[in-house]
C-alpha positions as CSV (number, residue, x, y, z in Angstrom):
1,M,-177.3,-59.8,14.3
2,S,-177.2,-61.9,11.0
3,L,-176.7,-65.9,11.2
4,V,-173.7,-65.8,9.6
5,N,-172.1,-63.6,11.9
6,E,-172.9,-65.8,14.9
7,R,-170.8,-68.3,16.6
8,C,-172.4,-71.9,17.6
9,G,-173.2,-72.5,21.5
10,A,-171.8,-75.4,23.4
11,V,-175.3,-75.8,24.8
12,V,-178.3,-75.2,23.0
13,P,-182.1,-76.1,23.2
14,A,-183.9,-77.8,20.5
15,L,-186.2,-75.6,18.6
16,D,-190.2,-76.4,18.4
17,Q,-191.4,-76.3,15.2
18,A,-192.2,-72.4,15.1
19,G,-188.8,-71.9,15.9
20,I,-187.7,-74.0,13.1
21,E,-189.9,-72.4,10.6
22,A,-188.9,-68.9,11.4
23,L,-185.1,-69.6,10.9
24,L,-186.0,-71.2,7.7
25,K,-186.9,-68.0,6.4
26,E,-183.4,-66.4,7.3
27,V,-181.7,-69.0,5.1
28,S,-182.3,-69.6,1.2
29,G,-183.4,-73.0,0.1
30,W,-183.0,-75.1,3.2
31,A,-185.7,-77.6,4.1
32,F,-186.9,-79.2,7.3
33,E,-187.1,-83.1,6.0
34,G,-186.7,-86.2,8.3
35,G,-185.5,-84.4,11.5
36,K,-182.8,-82.3,10.0
37,I,-182.3,-79.1,7.9
38,V,-181.2,-80.0,4.4
39,K,-179.9,-78.3,1.1
40,T,-178.6,-79.4,-1.9
41,F,-176.1,-77.4,-3.9
42,R,-175.1,-77.8,-7.4
43,F,-171.6,-77.0,-9.1
44,A,-170.1,-77.1,-12.6
45,N,-168.0,-80.1,-11.8
46,Y,-166.6,-82.2,-9.4
47,H,-163.6,-80.0,-8.5
48,E,-165.9,-77.2,-7.5
49,S,-167.6,-79.6,-5.3
50,V,-165.2,-81.0,-3.3
51,A,-163.7,-77.5,-2.8
52,F,-166.9,-76.4,-1.3
53,V,-167.2,-79.8,0.7
54,N,-163.1,-78.9,2.0
55,A,-164.6,-75.4,3.0
56,G,-167.5,-76.7,4.6
57,A,-165.2,-79.0,6.7
58,W,-163.4,-76.1,7.9
59,I,-166.2,-74.2,9.0
60,A,-167.9,-77.3,10.6
61,N,-164.5,-77.7,12.6
62,K,-164.3,-74.2,13.6
63,E,-167.7,-74.3,14.9
64,D,-167.5,-77.8,16.3
65,H,-170.9,-78.4,14.6
66,H,-170.4,-81.1,11.7
67,P,-173.1,-82.2,9.4
68,E,-173.9,-85.1,7.0
69,V,-172.5,-84.3,3.7
70,F,-173.6,-86.4,0.5
71,L,-171.1,-85.8,-2.6
72,T,-171.5,-86.4,-6.2
73,Y,-170.0,-85.2,-9.2
74,N,-171.4,-81.9,-9.0
75,T,-174.0,-82.2,-6.4
76,V,-173.2,-81.6,-2.6
77,R,-176.2,-82.4,-0.2
78,V,-175.8,-81.0,3.2
79,A,-177.6,-82.0,6.5
80,F,-177.8,-80.3,9.8
81,D,-178.9,-81.4,13.2
82,T,-178.0,-81.1,16.7
83,H,-177.2,-84.4,18.4
84,S,-176.7,-83.0,21.8
85,C,-180.2,-81.6,22.2
86,N,-181.8,-84.2,20.0
87,G,-183.5,-81.9,17.4
88,I,-182.5,-78.8,15.3
89,S,-180.9,-76.0,17.1
90,R,-179.9,-72.5,16.4
91,N,-176.5,-73.9,15.7
92,D,-178.1,-75.7,12.7
93,F,-178.9,-72.4,11.2
94,I,-175.9,-70.9,11.8
95,C,-173.7,-73.4,10.1
96,A,-176.4,-73.2,7.4
97,A,-175.9,-69.7,6.9
98,K,-172.3,-70.0,6.9
99,Y,-172.5,-72.8,4.2
100,D,-174.5,-70.6,2.1
101,A,-172.0,-67.5,2.3
102,L,-169.7,-69.8,0.6
103,V,-171.6,-69.5,-2.6
104,A,-172.5,-66.2,-2.3
């Protein structure tokens, strides 16, 4: 099953480094930095950036898995981690894939 078609689970274990590296291969442009998976999205203008943030907020609420989001004029940086397991979980990659699908 593709990550984009999965749903976030309520109780998930933290991934080890090998698990993180394996799942990073399934999402394009994401990196593991500072204990989070992160990606910077670039847009033509502020309107497109805000539209992306709003669409991402809808996904985050539906999945009950919320990222850190940093918005500038035409750039949005998204960072996921899972507080309940104090690390990175499959939920982070599920949401990363869903954010990627917004711009595919």
